[in-house]
C-alpha positions in Angstrom: 26.9 -22.0 33.3 28.4 -19.2 31.3 26.7 -16.3 29.7 27.8 -17.4 26.2 25.9 -20.7 26.6 22.7 -18.8 27.4 23.0 -16.6 24.3 23.5 -19.5 22.0 20.4 -20.4 20.0 19.0 -23.8 20.6 18.5 -26.4 17.9 14.7 -26.0 17.8 13.3 -23.4 15.3 10.0 -23.1 17.2 10.4 -20.6 20.0 7.6 -20.0 22.6 6.9 -16.5 21.2 6.5 -17.9 17.7 4.2 -20.6 19.0 2.1 -18.0 20.9 1.8 -15.9 17.7 1.0 -18.9 15.6 -1.7 -20.2 17.9 -3.3 -16.8 18.4 -3.3 -16.2 14.7 -5.1 -19.6 14.2 -7.7 -18.5 16.8 -7.9 -15.1 15.0 -8.5 -16.8 11.6 -11.3 -18.9 13.1 -12.9 -15.9 14.7 -12.6 -13.8 11.6 -14.2 -16.5 9.4 -16.9 -17.0 12.0 -17.8 -13.3 12.1 -17.4 -12.9 8.3 -19.6 -15.9 7.6 -22.7 -14.0 8.8 -22.5 -12.0 5.6 -22.0 -14.9 3.2 -24.7 -15.5 0.6 -26.9 -18.5 1.0 -26.4 -20.6 -2.2 -30.2 -21.0 -2.7 -30.6 -17.2 -2.8 -27.8 -16.6 -5.3 -29.0 -13.9 -7.7 -32.3 -13.3 -5.9 -30.9 -11.0 -3.2 -28.4 -8.5 -4.6 -26.9 -7.3 -1.3 -25.7 -9.3 1.6 -25.2 -8.0 5.1 -21.6 -7.0 4.4 -21.5 -3.6 6.0 -22.6 -5.0 9.4 -20.3 -7.9 9.2 -17.3 -5.8 8.2 -17.9 -3.7 11.3 -17.3 -6.9 13.3 -14.7 -8.8 11.2 -12.5 -5.9 10.0 -11.3 -5.0 13.5 -10.2 -8.6 14.1 -8.3 -8.6 10.8 -6.7 -5.2 11.6 -5.6 -6.3 15.1 -3.9 -9.4 13.9 -2.4 -7.6 10.9 -0.8 -5.1 13.4 0.4 -7.9 15.7 1.9 -9.8 12.7 3.7 -6.7 11.5 5.2 -6.3 15.0 6.1 -10.0 15.0 7.8 -9.7 11.6 9.7 -6.6 12.6 11.0 -8.4 15.7 12.2 -11.2 13.5 13.9 -8.8 11.2 15.4 -6.8 14.0 17.0 -9.8 15.6 17.9 -11.3 12.2 16.4 -14.7 12.7 15.4 -15.9 9.2 14.6 -19.5 10.2 12.0 -18.3 12.6 10.6 -16.2 9.7 9.2 -19.3 8.1 6.5 -19.4 10.8 5.6 -15.8 10.0 5.4 -16.6 6.3 3.2 -19.7 7.0 0.9 -17.5 9.2 0.6 -15.0 6.3 -0.3 -17.8 4.0 -3.0 -19.0 6.3 -4.5 -15.5 6.5 -4.4 -15.3 2.7 -6.3 -18.6 2.5 -8.9 -17.3 5.1 -9.4 -14.1 3.0 -9.8 -16.2 -0.1 -12.4 -18.3 1.6 -14.3 -15.3 2.8 -14.3 -13.5 -0.5 -15.3 -16.7 -2.4 -18.5 -16.8 -0.4 -19.6 -13.2 -1.3 
């Protein structure tokens, strides 16, 4: 086996590192929504209670969001550094999933 054959990219666009980042982000999205849901308004109380428990919830949910944002920035910079645009699609999908999670969270406040 030559060194050149090891350096050649395989046909699959899903690499183990991408899969790890994608699955950990899915777990992070679920954790974020679970923590953030404690501050969502109860539909029956809409208008009756002007403030929800947002400050307490943000103290729990915001660090999760920040940690995954930092990890995704590192992941994206690695993809840019090694110039692998096909693998960047997984990064874009992950960003879209986080955008949907944030939309769901803010829709319930």
